[in-house]
C-alpha positions as a Python dict, from the first residue, in 0.01 Angstrom:
ca = {
    (1, 'M'): (0, 0, 0),
    (2, 'P'): (146, 364, -80),
    (3, 'K'): (194, 573, 168),
    (4, 'L'): (-76, 884, 190),
    (5, 'P'): (88, 1243, 164),
    (6, 'Y'): (102, 1467, 507),
    (7, 'E'): (-168, 1700, 568),
    (8, 'R'): (-115, 1930, 859),
    (9, 'P'): (-405, 1964, 1086),
    (10, 'T'): (-558, 2262, 1108),
    (11, 'L'): (-807, 2433, 1334),
    (12, 'R'): (-1102, 2643, 1210),
    (13, 'R'): (-1379, 2850, 1406),
    (14, 'L'): (-1735, 2748, 1432),
    (15, 'T'): (-1969, 3055, 1480),
    (16, 'A'): (-2266, 2906, 1711),
    (17, 'A'): (-2570, 3092, 1851),
    (18, 'P'): (-2601, 3094, 2259),
    (19, 'L'): (-2813, 2812, 2396),
    (20, 'A'): (-3126, 2913, 2562),
    (21, 'K'): (-3359, 2679, 2749),
    (22, 'F'): (-3510, 2529, 2417),
    (23, 'G'): (-3196, 2511, 2198),
    (24, 'P'): (-2991, 2779, 1992),
    (25, 'Q'): (-3175, 3084, 2032),
    (26, 'A'): (-3364, 3206, 1653),
    (27, 'G'): (-3325, 3501, 1648),
    (28, 'P'): (-3083, 3811, 1665),
    (29, 'R'): (-2919, 3919, 1981),
    (30, 'P'): (-2967, 4330, 1987),
    (31, 'V'): (-2727, 4584, 1993),
    (32, 'A'): (-2728, 4862, 2205),
    (33, 'E'): (-2374, 5021, 2169),
    (34, 'L'): (-2107, 5041, 1886),
    (35, 'E'): (-1761, 5101, 2056),
    (36, 'G'): (-1903, 5174, 2355),
    (37, 'V'): (-2136, 5414, 2244),
    (38, 'P'): (-2512, 5427, 2278),
    (39, 'V'): (-2656, 5400, 1914),
    (40, 'P'): (-2943, 5612, 2035),
    (41, 'E'): (-2714, 5861, 2061),
    (42, 'L'): (-2533, 5800, 1748),
    (43, 'L'): (-2865, 5826, 1562),
    (44, 'A'): (-2996, 6147, 1811),
    (45, 'R'): (-2673, 6360, 1693),
    (46, 'F'): (-2614, 6263, 1331),
    (47, 'G'): (-2964, 6182, 1221),
    (48, 'S'): (-3083, 5852, 1057),
    (49, 'P'): (-3011, 5672, 879),
    (50, 'L'): (-2638, 5653, 971),
    (51, 'F'): (-2330, 5497, 829),
    (52, 'V'): (-2066, 5409, 1137),
    (53, 'L'): (-1729, 5295, 1098),
    (54, 'S'): (-1451, 5159, 1367),
    (55, 'E'): (-1120, 5292, 1318),
    (56, 'R'): (-1029, 5063, 1552),
    (57, 'Q'): (-1177, 4772, 1329),
    (58, 'L'): (-991, 4891, 1032),
    (59, 'R'): (-660, 4860, 1188),
    (60, 'R'): (-729, 4554, 1334),
    (61, 'S'): (-862, 4397, 978),
    (62, 'Y'): (-518, 4543, 816),
    (63, 'Q'): (-295, 4443, 1125),
    (64, 'A'): (-453, 4076, 1106),
    (65, 'M'): (-398, 4060, 695),
    (66, 'H'): (-31, 4196, 716),
    (67, 'R'): (57, 3930, 1003),
    (68, 'A'): (-107, 3616, 783),
    (69, 'F'): (84, 3684, 543),
    (70, 'G'): (374, 3887, 660),
    (71, 'T'): (465, 3560, 921),
    (72, 'R'): (474, 3337, 624),
    (73, 'Y'): (638, 3506, 334),
    (74, 'P'): (941, 3743, 450),
    (75, 'R'): (824, 4073, 189),
    (76, 'V'): (496, 4161, 193),
    (77, 'Q'): (317, 4500, 52),
    (78, 'L'): (-62, 4584, 99),
    (79, 'A'): (-214, 4830, -148),
    (80, 'W'): (-574, 4960, -22),
    (81, 'S'): (-842, 4923, -319),
    (82, 'Y'): (-990, 5279, -339),
    (83, 'K'): (-1286, 5192, -506),
    (84, 'T'): (-1426, 4990, -194),
    (85, 'N'): (-1452, 5273, 15),
    (86, 'Y'): (-1252, 5604, -88),
    (87, 'L'): (-1379, 5818, 197),
    (88, 'N'): (-1005, 6024, 274),
    (89, 'A'): (-1053, 5888, 596),
    (90, 'V'): (-1073, 5560, 556),
    (91, 'C'): (-782, 5599, 306),
    (92, 'R'): (-550, 5749, 551),
    (93, 'V'): (-613, 5474, 844),
    (94, 'F'): (-477, 5218, 595),
    (95, 'H'): (-187, 5483, 487),
    (96, 'Q'): (-117, 5525, 843),
    (97, 'E'): (-71, 5131, 919),
    (98, 'G'): (168, 5167, 565),
    (99, 'A'): (-34, 5097, 306),
    (100, 'W'): (9, 5168, -68),
    (101, 'A'): (-307, 5279, -283),
    (102, 'E'): (-388, 5082, -552),
    (103, 'V'): (-669, 5322, -757),
    (104, 'V'): (-815, 5249, -1094),
    (105, 'S'): (-904, 5584, -1218),
    (106, 'G'): (-790, 5968, -1267),
    (107, 'M'): (-1010, 6042, -994),
    (108, 'E'): (-881, 5780, -756),
    (109, 'L'): (-526, 5849, -883),
    (110, 'E'): (-591, 6218, -753),
    (111, 'K'): (-753, 6147, -436),
    (112, 'A'): (-430, 5852, -342),
    (113, 'L'): (-207, 6218, -421),
    (114, 'A'): (-415, 6445, -231),
    (115, 'N'): (-412, 6184, 74),
    (116, 'G'): (-21, 6202, 61),
    (117, 'V'): (79, 5880, -122),
    (118, 'P'): (350, 5912, -287),
    (119, 'G'): (350, 5839, -680),
    (120, 'P'): (579, 5513, -653),
    (121, 'Q'): (329, 5345, -433),
    (122, 'I'): (53, 5407, -624),
    (123, 'L'): (-45, 5096, -838),
    (124, 'F'): (-265, 5217, -1136),
    (125, 'N'): (-547, 4958, -1234),
    (126, 'G'): (-839, 4954, -1486),
    (127, 'P'): (-874, 4889, -1819),
    (128, 'G'): (-1002, 5241, -1904),
    (129, 'K'): (-688, 5491, -1888),
    (130, 'T'): (-724, 5791, -2074),
    (131, 'L'): (-409, 5959, -2224),
    (132, 'A'): (-432, 6235, -1953),
    (133, 'D'): (-428, 5941, -1714),
    (134, 'L'): (-120, 5776, -1838),
    (135, 'R'): (67, 6128, -1889),
    (136, 'R'): (-23, 6188, -1505),
    (137, 'A'): (59, 5848, -1381),
    (138, 'A'): (409, 5883, -1609),
    (139, 'E'): (455, 6248, -1386),
    (140, 'V'): (400, 6173, -1098),
    (141, 'E'): (576, 5792, -1127),
    (142, 'A'): (335, 5569, -1055),
    (143, 'I'): (324, 5218, -1121),
    (144, 'I'): (85, 5172, -1441),
    (145, 'H'): (-40, 4840, -1494),
    (146, 'L'): (-110, 4767, -1812),
    (147, 'D'): (-444, 4634, -1913),
    (148, 'N'): (-452, 4583, -2315),
    (149, 'A'): (-237, 4653, -2668),
    (150, 'D'): (-399, 4976, -2703),
    (151, 'E'): (-286, 5075, -2369),
    (152, 'L'): (49, 4981, -2413),
    (153, 'H'): (180, 5116, -2758),
    (154, 'R'): (-32, 5512, -2601),
    (155, 'L'): (193, 5474, -2298),
    (156, 'L'): (485, 5428, -2529),
    (157, 'D'): (382, 5738, -2699),
    (158, 'V'): (377, 5909, -2406),
    (159, 'A'): (721, 5749, -2288),
    (160, 'A'): (878, 5891, -2563),
    (161, 'G'): (1137, 6219, -2498),
    (162, 'R'): (1095, 6165, -2119),
    (163, 'P'): (1372, 6176, -1875),
    (164, 'H'): (1227, 5860, -1687),
    (165, 'R'): (1127, 5565, -1832),
    (166, 'P'): (747, 5509, -1671),
    (167, 'R'): (763, 5209, -1431),
    (168, 'V'): (482, 4944, -1541),
    (169, 'A'): (338, 4630, -1457),
    (170, 'L'): (198, 4387, -1689),
    (171, 'R'): (-195, 4267, -1560),
    (172, 'V'): (-234, 3889, -1638),
    (173, 'N'): (-528, 3668, -1642),
    (174, 'L'): (-501, 3293, -1602),
    (175, 'D'): (-661, 2991, -1538),
    (176, 'A'): (-680, 2931, -1128),
    (177, 'G'): (-924, 2666, -1149),
    (178, 'I'): (-1231, 2876, -1050),
    (179, 'F'): (-1537, 2993, -1220),
    (180, 'P'): (-1614, 3182, -1385),
    (181, 'Q'): (-1245, 3272, -1533),
    (182, 'W'): (-1203, 3628, -1524),
    (183, 'D'): (-1080, 3698, -1862),
    (184, 'R'): (-1172, 4065, -1879),
    (185, 'F'): (-912, 4233, -1767),
    (186, 'G'): (-550, 4220, -1884),
    (187, 'F'): (-331, 3962, -2090),
    (188, 'N'): (-405, 3577, -2095),
    (189, 'L'): (-142, 3359, -1967),
    (190, 'E'): (-244, 2983, -2151),
    (191, 'N'): (-330, 3140, -2500),
    (192, 'G'): (28, 3345, -2489),
    (193, 'Q'): (-80, 3681, -2500),
    (194, 'A'): (82, 3778, -2171),
    (195, 'W'): (441, 3646, -2304),
    (196, 'Q'): (390, 3841, -2607),
    (197, 'A'): (314, 4130, -2444),
    (198, 'L'): (611, 4093, -2235),
    (199, 'Q'): (851, 4040, -2545),
    (200, 'Q'): (703, 4377, -2630),
    (201, 'V'): (757, 4559, -2331),
    (202, 'A'): (1120, 4430, -2346),
    (203, 'E'): (1155, 4537, -2691),
    (204, 'A'): (1111, 4904, -2570),
    (205, 'S'): (1311, 4854, -2256),
    (206, 'D'): (1429, 5229, -2327),
    (207, 'R'): (1102, 5316, -2276),
    (208, 'L'): (945, 5129, -2048),
    (209, 'E'): (1075, 4999, -1704),
    (210, 'L'): (891, 4617, -1630),
    (211, 'V'): (881, 4615, -1247),
    (212, 'G'): (605, 4363, -1166),
    (213, 'L'): (341, 4127, -1293),
    (214, 'H'): (16, 4127, -1144),
    (215, 'C'): (-336, 3924, -1144),
    (216, 'H'): (-678, 3944, -1012),
    (217, 'L'): (-887, 3642, -958),
    (218, 'G'): (-1220, 3759, -917),
    (219, 'T'): (-1414, 3863, -594),
    (220, 'F'): (-1540, 3721, -284),
    (221, 'I'): (-1320, 3390, -377),
    (222, 'L'): (-1328, 3107, -122),
    (223, 'Q'): (-1116, 2875, -235),
    (224, 'P'): (-770, 2991, -99),
    (225, 'A'): (-578, 2687, -349),
    (226, 'A'): (-690, 2908, -602),
    (227, 'Y'): (-466, 3184, -504),
    (228, 'G'): (-172, 2919, -470),
    (229, 'A'): (-252, 2827, -841),
    (230, 'A'): (-246, 3202, -948),
    (231, 'A'): (80, 3237, -755),
    (232, 'A'): (255, 2958, -900),
    (233, 'K'): (168, 3057, -1240),
    (234, 'L'): (254, 3376, -1207),
    (235, 'A'): (613, 3314, -1025),
    (236, 'A'): (658, 3073, -1345),
    (237, 'L'): (619, 3333, -1571),
    (238, 'A'): (845, 3602, -1386),
    (239, 'L'): (1123, 3330, -1392),
    (240, 'R'): (1068, 3307, -1730),
    (241, 'C'): (1095, 3631, -1773),
    (242, 'Q'): (1443, 3639, -1624),
    (243, 'Q'): (1570, 3398, -1781),
    (244, 'E'): (1405, 3480, -2154),
    (245, 'L'): (1412, 3799, -2155),
    (246, 'Q'): (1657, 3920, -1914),
    (247, 'L'): (1385, 4128, -1742),
    (248, 'P'): (1394, 4100, -1360),
    (249, 'I'): (1072, 4110, -1172),
    (250, 'G'): (1033, 4323, -851),
    (251, 'Y'): (723, 4249, -767),
    (252, 'L'): (444, 3990, -804),
    (253, 'D'): (87, 4172, -711),
    (254, 'L'): (-186, 3909, -622),
    (255, 'G'): (-491, 4136, -654),
    (256, 'G'): (-796, 4106, -392),
    (257, 'G'): (-1081, 3923, -388),
    (258, 'F'): (-1049, 3823, -23),
    (259, 'P'): (-1412, 3786, 108),
    (260, 'S'): (-1549, 3959, 441),
    (261, 'Q'): (-1724, 3722, 685),
    (262, 'N'): (-2074, 3846, 486),
    (263, 'T'): (-2318, 3579, 417),
    (264, 'L'): (-2337, 3544, 28),
    (265, 'K'): (-2725, 3499, -61),
    (266, 'G'): (-2794, 3150, -85),
    (267, 'S'): (-2518, 3030, 101),
    (268, 'Y'): (-2586, 2741, 344),
    (269, 'L'): (-2372, 2813, 599),
    (270, 'P'): (-2364, 3184, 765),
    (271, 'G'): (-2049, 3410, 654),
    (272, 'P'): (-1818, 3331, 940),
    (273, 'D'): (-1835, 2967, 959),
    (274, 'A'): (-1832, 2946, 563),
    (275, 'V'): (-1542, 3186, 461),
    (276, 'P'): (-1182, 3030, 504),
    (277, 'P'): (-971, 3229, 758),
    (278, 'L'): (-684, 3432, 635),
    (279, 'D'): (-461, 3191, 674),
    (280, 'D'): (-560, 2991, 453),
    (281, 'Y'): (-522, 3236, 173),
    (282, 'A'): (-144, 3303, 298),
    (283, 'A'): (-25, 2918, 349),
    (284, 'A'): (-193, 2877, -32),
    (285, 'V'): (28, 3191, -166),
    (286, 'A'): (330, 3156, 57),
    (287, 'D'): (405, 2777, -20),
    (288, 'A'): (374, 2841, -391),
    (289, 'L'): (637, 3141, -366),
    (290, 'L'): (890, 2989, -185),
    (291, 'G'): (849, 2645, -382),
    (292, 'A'): (882, 2819, -736),
    (293, 'G'): (1267, 2849, -750),
    (294, 'F'): (1373, 3163, -675),
    (295, 'R'): (1665, 3220, -502),
    (296, 'P'): (1633, 3327, -154),
    (297, 'D'): (1805, 3609, -164),
    (298, 'A'): (1615, 3700, -465),
    (299, 'L'): (1253, 3665, -307),
    (300, 'P'): (992, 3940, -538),
    (301, 'L'): (791, 4138, -293),
    (302, 'L'): (440, 4021, -258),
    (303, 'V'): (154, 4321, -333),
    (304, 'L'): (-203, 4236, -181),
    (305, 'E'): (-475, 4511, -333),
    (306, 'A'): (-688, 4425, -18),
    (307, 'G'): (-1011, 4580, 1),
    (308, 'R'): (-1355, 4415, 125),
    (309, 'A'): (-1165, 4197, 392),
    (310, 'L'): (-981, 4536, 557),
    (311, 'V'): (-1308, 4758, 564),
    (312, 'D'): (-1623, 4552, 538),
    (313, 'E'): (-1615, 4454, 926),
    (314, 'A'): (-1555, 4789, 1034),
    (315, 'G'): (-1875, 4954, 870),
    (316, 'Y'): (-2226, 4964, 996),
    (317, 'L'): (-2542, 5097, 885),
    (318, 'L'): (-2778, 5258, 1170),
    (319, 'G'): (-3159, 5331, 1062),
    (320, 'T'): (-3495, 5345, 1242),
    (321, 'V'): (-3809, 5159, 1174),
    (322, 'L'): (-4067, 5395, 976),
    (323, 'A'): (-4365, 5111, 947),
    (324, 'T'): (-4467, 4814, 978),
    (325, 'K'): (-4757, 4604, 788),
    (326, 'R'): (-4879, 4255, 695),
    (327, 'L'): (-4842, 4128, 314),
    (328, 'A'): (-5156, 3989, 123),
    (329, 'D'): (-4949, 3610, 212),
    (330, 'G'): (-4987, 3691, 578),
    (331, 'R'): (-4598, 3753, 611),
    (332, 'R'): (-4494, 4025, 837),
    (333, 'A'): (-4345, 4293, 718),
    (334, 'T'): (-4101, 4600, 806),
    (335, 'V'): (-3996, 4929, 642),
    (336, 'V'): (-3684, 5107, 768),
    (337, 'D'): (-3562, 5451, 654),
    (338, 'F'): (-3239, 5296, 399),
    (339, 'G'): (-3301, 5114, 131),
    (340, 'V'): (-3106, 4955, -116),
    (341, 'N'): (-2967, 5296, -250),
    (342, 'L'): (-2769, 5331, 28),
    (343, 'L'): (-2708, 4945, 113),
    (344, 'F'): (-2629, 4833, -235),
    (345, 'T'): (-2420, 4495, -104),
    (346, 'S'): (-2798, 4389, 1),
    (347, 'Y'): (-2831, 4244, -341),
    (348, 'W'): (-2515, 3991, -256),
    (349, 'Y'): (-2539, 3934, 81),
    (350, 'D'): (-2776, 3859, 350),
    (351, 'H'): (-2633, 4117, 592),
    (352, 'H'): (-2726, 4054, 940),
    (353, 'I'): (-2930, 4256, 1087),
    (354, 'S'): (-2974, 4332, 1516),
    (355, 'P'): (-3206, 4507, 1667),
    (356, 'V'): (-3150, 4789, 1913),
    (357, 'R'): (-3358, 4736, 2204),
    (358, 'A'): (-3439, 4405, 2403),
    (359, 'A'): (-3744, 4283, 2274),
    (360, 'S'): (-3971, 3987, 2453),
    (361, 'G'): (-4210, 3780, 2243),
    (362, 'Q'): (-4126, 3509, 1951),
    (363, 'T'): (-3924, 3618, 1647),
    (364, 'E'): (-4074, 3578, 1323),
    (365, 'A'): (-4004, 3559, 949),
    (366, 'T'): (-3965, 3916, 848),
    (367, 'V'): (-3900, 4090, 458),
    (368, 'L'): (-3735, 4409, 524),
    (369, 'Y'): (-3800, 4658, 294),
    (370, 'G'): (-3650, 5043, 250),
    (371, 'P'): (-3811, 5378, 210),
    (372, 'L'): (-3796, 5370, -185),
    (373, 'C'): (-4076, 5368, -413),
    (374, 'M'): (-3951, 5067, -595),
    (375, 'N'): (-4063, 4711, -560),
    (376, 'I'): (-3719, 4645, -607),
    (377, 'D'): (-3620, 4764, -233),
    (378, 'V'): (-3569, 4486, -53),
    (379, 'L'): (-3367, 4450, 194),
    (380, 'R'): (-3396, 4117, 301),
    (381, 'E'): (-3633, 3895, 183),
    (382, 'S'): (-3661, 3708, 532),
    (383, 'I'): (-3501, 3728, 839),
    (384, 'S'): (-3606, 3647, 1166),
    (385, 'L'): (-3665, 3941, 1368),
    (386, 'P'): (-3886, 4017, 1725),
    (387, 'P'): (-4201, 4245, 1629),
    (388, 'L'): (-4075, 4586, 1579),
    (389, 'V'): (-4268, 4890, 1611),
    (390, 'A'): (-4212, 5224, 1465),
    (391, 'G'): (-3969, 5412, 1565),
    (392, 'D'): (-3697, 5083, 1708),
    (393, 'Q'): (-3347, 5097, 1571),
    (394, 'V'): (-3156, 4856, 1421),
    (395, 'V'): (-2807, 4791, 1336),
    (396, 'V'): (-2695, 4653, 992),
    (397, 'H'): (-2337, 4460, 1017),
    (398, 'R'): (-2037, 4446, 791),
    (399, 'V'): (-2109, 4685, 510),
    (400, 'G'): (-1797, 4902, 523),
    (401, 'A'): (-1730, 4752, 162),
    (402, 'Y'): (-1845, 4923, -166),
    (403, 'N'): (-2162, 5079, -49),
    (404, 'M'): (-2005, 5444, 58),
    (405, 'S'): (-1844, 5465, -291),
    (406, 'Q'): (-2152, 5296, -502),
    (407, 'W'): (-2466, 5434, -317),
    (408, 'Q'): (-2705, 5599, -486),
    (409, 'Q'): (-2839, 5940, -476),
    (410, 'F'): (-3219, 5816, -579),
    (411, 'I'): (-3523, 5946, -432),
    (412, 'T'): (-3403, 6011, -72),
    (413, 'L'): (-3034, 6200, 19),
    (414, 'R'): (-2752, 6064, 147),
    (415, 'P'): (-2697, 6034, 513),
    (416, 'N'): (-2372, 6165, 760),
    (417, 'V'): (-2102, 5920, 766),
    (418, 'V'): (-1941, 5861, 1158),
    (419, 'L'): (-1580, 5705, 1213),
    (420, 'L'): (-1538, 5647, 1547),
    (421, 'D'): (-1182, 5687, 1647),
    (422, 'T'): (-962, 5455, 1873),
    (423, 'Q'): (-1111, 5651, 2190),
    (424, 'G'): (-1474, 5587, 2084),
    (425, 'Q'): (-1526, 5995, 2002),
    (426, 'A'): (-1726, 6018, 1685),
    (427, 'H'): (-1590, 6231, 1371),
    (428, 'V'): (-1830, 6341, 1080),
    (429, 'I'): (-1599, 6251, 774),
    (430, 'R'): (-1916, 6304, 523),
    (431, 'E'): (-2139, 6509, 570),
    (432, 'A'): (-2526, 6430, 458),
    (433, 'E'): (-2624, 6569, 123),
    (434, 'T'): (-2885, 6890, 105),
    (435, 'L'): (-3118, 6977, -145),
    (436, 'E'): (-2898, 7286, -233),
    (437, 'Y'): (-2570, 7019, -243),
    (438, 'L'): (-2773, 6803, -497),
    (439, 'Q'): (-2858, 7130, -708),
    (440, 'Q'): (-2573, 7278, -721),
    (441, 'N'): (-2471, 7174, -1099),
    (442, 'E'): (-2786, 7215, -1238),
    (443, 'R'): (-2898, 7482, -1435),
    (444, 'V'): (-3211, 7591, -1522),
    (445, 'P'): (-3262, 7752, -1912),
    (446, 'A'): (-3385, 8103, -1912),
    (447, 'H'): (-3753, 8047, -2072),
    (448, 'L'): (-3808, 7814, -1763),
    (449, 'V'): (-3737, 8033, -1529),
    (450, 'S'): (-4072, 8153, -1414),
    (451, 'E'): (-4163, 8547, -1354),
    (452, 'Q'): (-4200, 8656, -967),
}
């Protein structure tokens, strides 16, 4: 009988609800305060609805990810993904912790520069870089991740005659064993596009400086082994560059896509049980890179463009119940003062939602609606809640990613966003919109202005 390969033992935390007299509690426990600050006090001061971000959790999440990878691989650099949440206060917390910036537009590039990030620590991704964007990125010495052949040719024109060669990395899409394969961005590895592009960069080495290779597998990836496969393929491509093109590769960027502990719609298990720990991702990547064949003194820098995994846990949305009713089929319905225009991620997740006050009585399956005059404004299709009444307050958990960058000004005005610092003090980091703010860029033609 052949000897079975050794598999090291692992421990994984399972999250179970506390037991009551009749078994596990079916309903959510009330959450009356955040970081020691009472929820009713926050809503009284800043209005309802209200986004709240925890600076303590932002820093804790960053440090946890850096520790998971840094204890397994000697050279690790995180780059904060601006599109995930580009409120300046959030970005600056991560930059204080040591993060570079990963941007995907000229607007985000300017925000990163204004937040004090040096150009050489800005990674410029995305398929829509304009000629002006490329010129600006070259001017500030940001690293440009080449996405397509047209962009490569435009950058060659931009580089002509410049005193310093623009630094570039090649974005590669590859088969890491997951479905669907993201092949819209970058140059494909398996069909030879990536190698052909690298040859073009090598031929233009007098105008461009190749410093890295990049890939991004997708979003909310639940298979750590996929990152190991991507790391191995990217490392093999880097070694081939060094050997055949004499182009040393300074860093390998494995992008983002790491999940938070939110629960995906349709998931059998809640997020904390279904999502692998960061240690599993870190072990898969580190094992692949350390076994790829690099000399110990020439290991490439490992770059991670973390977003959701760093900020989701730190975000809360507080709101107030407006009304309750019974639907035609007898189901209980509750209407709150925030909708899908603010909680964009409710299309993807079954967000954990907690009442603020403790309520006696049996919980009941409830449809949770927002206030929009749209039938699609459904926050939860079914959630077990106590019998809430108008005026009750609720807390939505893990909303820090994408909701404050993809929210919409639709029917209602967008609310205040507050940061709770490490001392529990609340700071408004984005003011609530007003009608004057909303209309400041509107213009009414003279013939439509009524005479007073």
